[in-house]
N, C-alpha and C positions, 0 to 999 in steps of 0.2 A: 581063328587066325587066317589071314589072307593067304590062299594057296599059291598065289603068284609070288609071294615073298617068303623067304626063309633065311636061316643063318647061312646056308650054302649059296644063296643068291644065284640060283641056276636060271637059265633062260627057259621060258615056257611058251607054249603055243598061244598065239594071239587070238585064235578062234575059240578053242574050248577053255583056255586060260588055266588049265590044270596039268595037262600032260607035258612032260619035258620035250623040248623042241628037237626035231630030227632034221627038218629041211628048211629051206628059205626060198621065197619067191623074189627073184631079182627084179622083176618088173613092178610088183606091188609093194615090195619091201615089208613083208610080213613074215613072222616066225610060224612054222607049221610042224605039227606032229604027223606021224604016219597016217592015222585015221582021217585027219582033216585035209590031207592033200587032195583027195578026190572031190570033196565038197568045194574046195577052192577053185578047181579048174573046170567045174561043171559048165560055166558060161562060155567056155571056149579054150581049148588047149593052147592055141596060138597066142592068146592074150597073156600067157603066163610063162615063166621060165623057172622051173623048180630045180634047185641045186642043193647039194649037201650044206648044212649050216656053216661048217668051217670054210666053205668056199663062197660065202655070201658076198654080194656086191662085186662079183668077178665078171658078170655078164654085161657087155656093152649094150646100152639101150639106144638103138638108132632112131633117128626121126622118121616119121612116116612120109611116104611120097605123096605130094599133093595131086599128082596126075594119076598114080596107081595106088589107091588107098590101102590095098592089101600087101603092099611091098614096103620094105624098109630101105632107106637110103644109105647104102654102104659105100658110096663114092661121092667125090666132089668134082665138078666140071671146072677145070682151070680156064677154059675159054669163056665161061659164063659167070664170071665173078665168083667162082668157087661155090656155086649153089649146090645143095645136096641133090643127088639123083639116085634112082634105083637102077637095078640091072636092066629093067625094061627101057628106062630112059636112055641108057648108054647106047642101045641098039636102035633108037628112034631116029627119024629123019632130022629132027631138030638138033641133035647132037652128033650128026655124022662128021667124022674126022676130028672130033674134039679129043683133048687129052684129059684123062681121068686119073684121080689119085685115090687110093683106098683110104676111107675114113679111119679105119683101125690104125694105120700107120701115122696119120696126122694126129689122131687122139693120143697115141703113145708118145709121140714127140712133144705134143703140147702138155701132156701130163707130166713128163719129165721136167719141162720148163716151169710148170706150176710148182712142182716139188722143190725145184731150185729157188724159186721166188719165195716160197714159204720158209725154206731154210735160211735164206738171206734175211728175210724180214724178222724171223724169230731169233737167230743167233748173231746177226751182225747189225742190222739197221735198228731194230727195237732197242737193243742195249745202248746204242749210241744216243738215241733219243732220250732214253732213261738217264744217261749220263748228263746230257745237256739240261734236261728238266731238273735233275738234282742240283746241278751247278747254279741254275737260275733260282731255284728254291733257296739255296744257301745264300745267294746274293741278297734275295728279298729278306731272309731271316736276319741278315747282318745289317740291313739298312738302318734300323732304329739305333743300333749301337754306333754305327759310323756317323750318322747325322747328329747324334747326341754328343759325340766327340767334337764334331765341328762347332756345334753350338757352344760347348764348353770353352773351346779355343777363342771364339768370338767374345764370350763373356769375360774371359781372362784378359783379352786385348782391351775390352772396354774398361775393366778395372784398372789396367795400367794407365790408360789415357785419363781416366777420372782422377787417378792419383797425381799424374803430372799436372792436370788442370787445377786440382786443389792446391798444389804447390805454388803454381803461378798466381792463383787467386789470393792465397794467403800472403804471398810476397807483395802483391798490389795493395792488400789491406794494410800491411805493415808500412808500406810507403805512404799511404794516405794518413795513417796515424802519425807518422813522423812529420808530414806537412802540417797536420793539425796542430802539433806542438809548436812548430815554428810560427804558425799563424797566430796562435794565442800569445806567444812570447812577444811578437811584434806589436800586437794591439795592447798588451799589458804595459809595454814600455811607454807607448804614447799616452796611455791612461795615467800612468804615474807622473809623467811630465805635466799633464793637464791638472792633476790634483795638487801638484806643487804650486802651480800658478794660482789655482783657486785658494790655496792656503795663504798666499801672499796678498791676494785681493781681500780676504777676510781680515787679515792683519791691518791692511791699509784702511778698510772701512772702520774698524775699531779705533784706529788712530785719529781719523777725521772726526769721528763722533766725540772723541775726547777733547779735541781742539775746539769743536763747536760748543762744547759745554764749558770751555775754559775761557778766562779773561786775561790769561797771560799773553803779554804782547810778543815776547821773544818766540814762544812756541808757535804762535800763529804766523809770525813773519818768516820764520825758518821753514815752514811747510813747503815741500816740493810736490807738485802734482804728478801723479803717476797714471793718470787717465790715458795719456797719449801712449804710454808704454803698454798698458793693458788693452788698449784698443787694437793693437796689432795682434789679432786673433791667430792662433796656430792653424795651419792647414788641416782640413778634414782628411783623415786617413781612411781610405777604402781599400781593403785587401780582398782581392777577388779569390773566391774559393776555387780550388782545382776542379776540373771536370774529367769525366771518363769519356774518352773518344773510342767507342768500340768499332772494330773493323767489321765490315759485313761478312757474314758467315757464308762461305761458298761451299755448298754441300758436295759438289763434284770434287773440288780440290781436297776437301776433308776426307772424302772416301778414298782418294788416292793416297793421302797421308796415312790413313788407317791401314790400308792394304786392299787387296782385291780378292774376290772369290772367283775361282776359275769356273767356267761353265761346264756343263756335262760334256764329257768326251766319250762318245760311243765308238768303241773299236770292235770290229768283227774279225774273227779268226776263221779262215776257211777250213771246214772239216773235209779232209780228203778221205773219201770212202771207196775202197776197192771192193767191188762185189765178188771178185775172185777169192777174197779172203774166206768167204763162207765155206767154199769147198775145202780149203786147207784146214779150217778150224774143225769141221765136222766130219769130213770124209777122209781126206788124205792122211790125217793123223791116225786114223783107225786102220789104214792100210799097212801091209807088211813093210818094214823099213828096207830100203835099198842100200846095199853095200857099194860104195863108190870106189874105194880102194882098200887094199890090205897092206899094212906095213910090217915087215919082219924086224923086230927090234934086236934079235940075236943076243949073243953073250951067254954067260954062265947062268944068268938070272933072267930068263926070257919073259917072265910074267911082268907086264907093265902095270904098276900100281897107280901111277899118276900121269895124267895127260893135260897139257896146257896148250891152248890155241894161240899161235903167234900171229899169223896172217893167213891169207888165202893159199899160201904155198909152203908154210912151215909149221911144225908142231914140236913141242918138247915132251919127252917121256922120261920116266924114272921107274926103276924096279926095286928089288930088295937090296941091291948094292949101293955103292956111293957114286955111281955114274948117272949123269943127267945128259940125255942124248937129244940132238935136234935132227929131225928128218924133214925132207921135202915130201910133197904129196906123191912122188913117184917111188918113195921108199929108200932114197939115197941118204946115207948118213952124212950130215953137213958139219957137225960139231959135237964134241964130247967134253963135258965139264965134270970134275970130281968135287964132291962136297968138301967144305973146309974142315969139317969134323971127322970125315971118313965114314960117317954113318949114312944110312939111307934117308932121303928127304921125306918128310911126312906129307907135304903137299907142294904143288907148283902153281904159279899164276904169272901171267904177263900183264904189266900195268899199262896205262894209257901212253906212257913214254917208251913203250916197247922194251922195258927192262924186265929181265927174268927175276922173279922172287921165289925163294924156296924157304920153308921152315924146317928146322931140325929139332926133333923132340929131345934128343940127348943133351943138347946145350941150351935148349929153350930160347933159341934165337931165330930171327928172320933175316935172311941174307939176300942182298940184291946184287945182280950181275948186270952192269950197265951195258946197254945195247946187246943184250944176250941173244 
């Protein structure tokens, strides 16, 4: 079994890897047991900072001075662009008369600022980004459904237009069929007239043939020629068939008739983020509440059971009796109302129209007092 790991998950020395840790080197960031401390600092005590394990990472590690390698820079020179300097540098001719600030103070202030940044990022900014990302993810997830609905609407619109077009086309087909019947009737009428004449001509030809073969004088002499009559040919009838005169299809006008698809409308809503909220959410809420004012409700039943906020200067309270009292923030009694049932109210609330509402358990009713 690995001695560095156990069910207790205790910290062990990084050098021998077996003994439980006792100390910590804040410069090298290693765990040390008592026996290994000496081995660790053999290369120079000044190169290490041994502290109890529970105080690890509490030692500030200052930058080394470029001019004085054995010294640490514990100051910043404000006159030289806040460069790090050691105590020897502050006394040198180069920095005569300059203003110095302790690095430890700057570090502490900066550390607090970093902690506030971390708190703001973790508890305020990151949740806002998560909310925005979730909203965008939901929009993307709903895209297919939304566009499918649009496509269905267009298909339904197309079906309606196809239905209307089919009605018009069928009406035109019916009209053509009616014209066809009239056309046929007209030609049939003229054909009947021609056939009647043809029948007369055949009868005349047969009569002539009979006369030609006969020697009867009277029949021959009484014959009247009908050639002149039949020579007057009837006019040729030409009935022109109807034609379809289609109107040019104007796609643009057709689109306007069908409807329009609105373009994408991108709206941005400004996210107002107050970084001061971070302190309120995490720190101030953990602080001890501050009493702003104390109001003595008085009366035989001093214990207030219900409180309803009216506005910045007025509150409603009720106790075990049938009185409902209104106080200002200075504690002055402004108004007293008795419940209709004579019993104590179970709860109080002020609605958006500044009316007082109270519920009564004995009558199972909710009562409203206008402009209470």
